[in-house]
N, C-alpha and C positions, 0 to 999 in steps of 0.2 A: 219705723216705716220699711226700712229695707228689709227686715226679718218678715213683717207681714206681707210684702208684695214677693218675696221669695217663696213663701209658703202658698199664695195665690198662684203663681207661675208653677211651682209643683204640682198641685192639683191640675192645672190645666194641661200640662205636659202628659201627665199620666192619662188622663180623660183623651186628649187629642191622640195619642199613642193607640188606645184600644179604638178609637173611631176610625184612624187611618187603616189599621191593621183589619178591621171588619169590612171597612169599604172597599179596600184594594185586594182583599182575597179573590182568587180567581173564580171560585165557585160562587161568592156573593156577587161579584160584579156580573157574573151571567144571569143570576137570579134576578139582581135590580133591572138589568138591561132588558128584561124579557117582562118585566112587572107592567101592571096598568098604571098609566099616570095619575089615576085617582086614587090607588091603593097607598098603604103605609105600612111598613116594616117596622116595628117596635121591639126594643130588647132593654132590659135593666143591664146596665153593666156590673159585671161582678168583680168589684173593685171596693176594698174596705179603706181608702185613703181617708175617709172623714171620720175616722175614729176620735180625731181631736178637734173635730168641728161638729159638735152637738147639733147644730142647727140646719144639717143637712141629713136627711134620712137616706136618699139614694139618687143616682143619677140614670135618667132614663132617655135613651136617644130614639129618635123615630127618622127613618131613612125613606125619602120621596125621590121619585124619578120624574123628570119633565121633558116633554117634546119642544120646548122653548129656548133651548140650548142655554140656560142660565144656572148659575149656582149660586145658593144663598144658604147662610147659616142664622139660625134665630137660637136663642137660649133665653130662659125664664127662670126666675127662682120662685118656685110656687110656695109662697109664705103662707104657713098655717100660724097665725099670730098667737093664738091660746096656746099651741104646744109646737114650738120650732123643731122639735126633734121629728116631726111628722112632714116637714117641709122638703119638696124635691127639687131637684135639678132637671129641668127639661130642655133637651137639645134637639132641635129639628134641622137635619141635613138635607137640603134639597139639590139634586144633582142632575146635568143634563144627561139624558139616556146615552150620548155618545162618550161620557167621561171616559179617562184613561190616567196614566201614572203623572200626566202633566197636569193633572188637577190637585196633586199633593200640596204644592205650595200656596195655591189659593185657599186651600182648607187650613193650613197651619195658621196664616194669618187672621183669617175670619174668625177660627176657633179661640185662639189668644185673647182676641177684642172681646168677643161675645162672652166666652167664659170669665175672662176677668172682670167683666161688668157685673155679671150675675153672681159670681163668688164674692166680689165685694160685698153686694146685698145681703148675702148668708152671714157676714160677719158684722152687721150693723147691730145697733143696740135696738132693744123694742122701742125706745122712744123715737128713733129715727123711722124705723120702718113702720110704725103706727101713725105717721103723718099723712093725711089724706093728700094726694095730688091728682091732677086729672091725668087720666091714662088713655090709651087707645086714640079714638077719634075725637074724643073730648077734649083733648089738650090742642086741638086745631080750631077749637070753634071761637077764639077770640086770643088778642095778644096777651092778654092777661094771664090765660090759660097755658100759652107757651112758655112764659116767665115761671108760671108755679111749677110746671113740669120740669123744665130743662134747667131752671135756675135753683131747683130744690136741693138741700143738702145731699140727699140720698142718690139723687141723678147725677148730680156734679161729681162726686167720688166714684160712681158706677162707671160714668163714661170716661173719665180722666183716666183710672185705672185701665181700663180696657183700652185705650188709646196707648198707654205706655207700654203694657203688655204685648200689644201688635208689634210696636216698634223693638221690643227685644226679640220678638220671635222671627221678624224681618231680618234683624242683624244675624241671626243663627243661618239664616240663608245666604250671608253675605252682603246684604243690601242695607244701606245706612239710610235710614228713612228717620227723618226728626218727628218726634211725637207732635210737636207744633203744628208741623205740616198735615199729619193725620186729623188733628183736632181742626186745623182751618178747613180742610176739606168737608168735613163733617159738618160744621157749623153752616157753611155756605149752601151744600148741596142738599143736606138732610134735614136742616131747619129753616133756613132762609127761603130756599127755592121751594121746598116742600110747603112751608107756610104760605107763600105766594100762589102755589099750584091751588091750594085748599081754600083760596078766596081772600086770604087776610090782605090788609092794606098795606102797601110797600113801605109807606112813610111812617105808619104807626108801628110795624114790623122792626124797623132798622133798629131804634134804640134799645129794642128788647134783645136784638141780636148782640147789640154791643155789651149789654149788661151780662148776658150769657157769657160771651166769649171772655169778657175781664174776669167774671168768677171762676170760669174754668182756668183760665190763664194762670192765676193766683196758686191754684190748687196744683195744677201741674207743675209749676215752679217749684213749688213745697216736696212734691213727690220726688223731682229730679234731682233736688238738693239733698235729701235725705236718703235716696238710694245709692248716691255717688259719693257721699262725703264719709 
C-alpha cells in the first residue's frame, strides 16, 4: 500500500508542478485575467509519467477564470472500459480573476485530493470499474442512491486516498491536518448537507451517512496503518 500511495503521490506532485508553473507564469496570468469568464483554455500536459500506468493515455488541463471570487478544482478519470489505454485524466482549474501567488497553497491541497481520487480510479481492476453506480445528479435522487455511490468500493477507495494525499500535501506546507478531520468535513458538508439541500429526508439520510462514514473510516485506518508501518 505504501509503495502504491507513493506512486500516486509522485504522479500528483508532477502534475501539480506543471499546473502551478503554467498558472503562475506572468504571461499566462495576464492572459487568464483578461479572458472571458465563459472561455476555457485547454492544454495536454507534456509529461510521460504514465509510462508505468497503461490505464492513462494523457493528462488534459482546462483553465477557467471567474468573476465570483472562488477557486475550484475538478478532476475526472475518463475511463474507456474497452481499452483503458485510451482513458484520459481531465483536470479543470477554476480561478478567481484576481488570483495571485497566495492561491498556490489552496491549489496544492485541492489538486492532491482531486488527483489522488481519480488516479486511484485509474489503478482499479476492470471488475471494480465496470460496476455501475449512480453518478451526477442521479446519486441524490434517493438515500439508496447516496449509499450506492458513496458506499461503493471504487468511490470509498477514491475519496479516502484523496483525503490522505491532501493531508500529506498540507503537511508539506507545515500544516498538521488529520485525514480523519478532512473526511469528517467532507461527509458532513458534501454528503449530508448536500443531500438535505437536494431534498432528501434527514431521518432517512442519517443512517446512510453513518454507514458511509464507518466504511470510509475502516479503509482510512488501513491506509494509515500500511503507510506508516
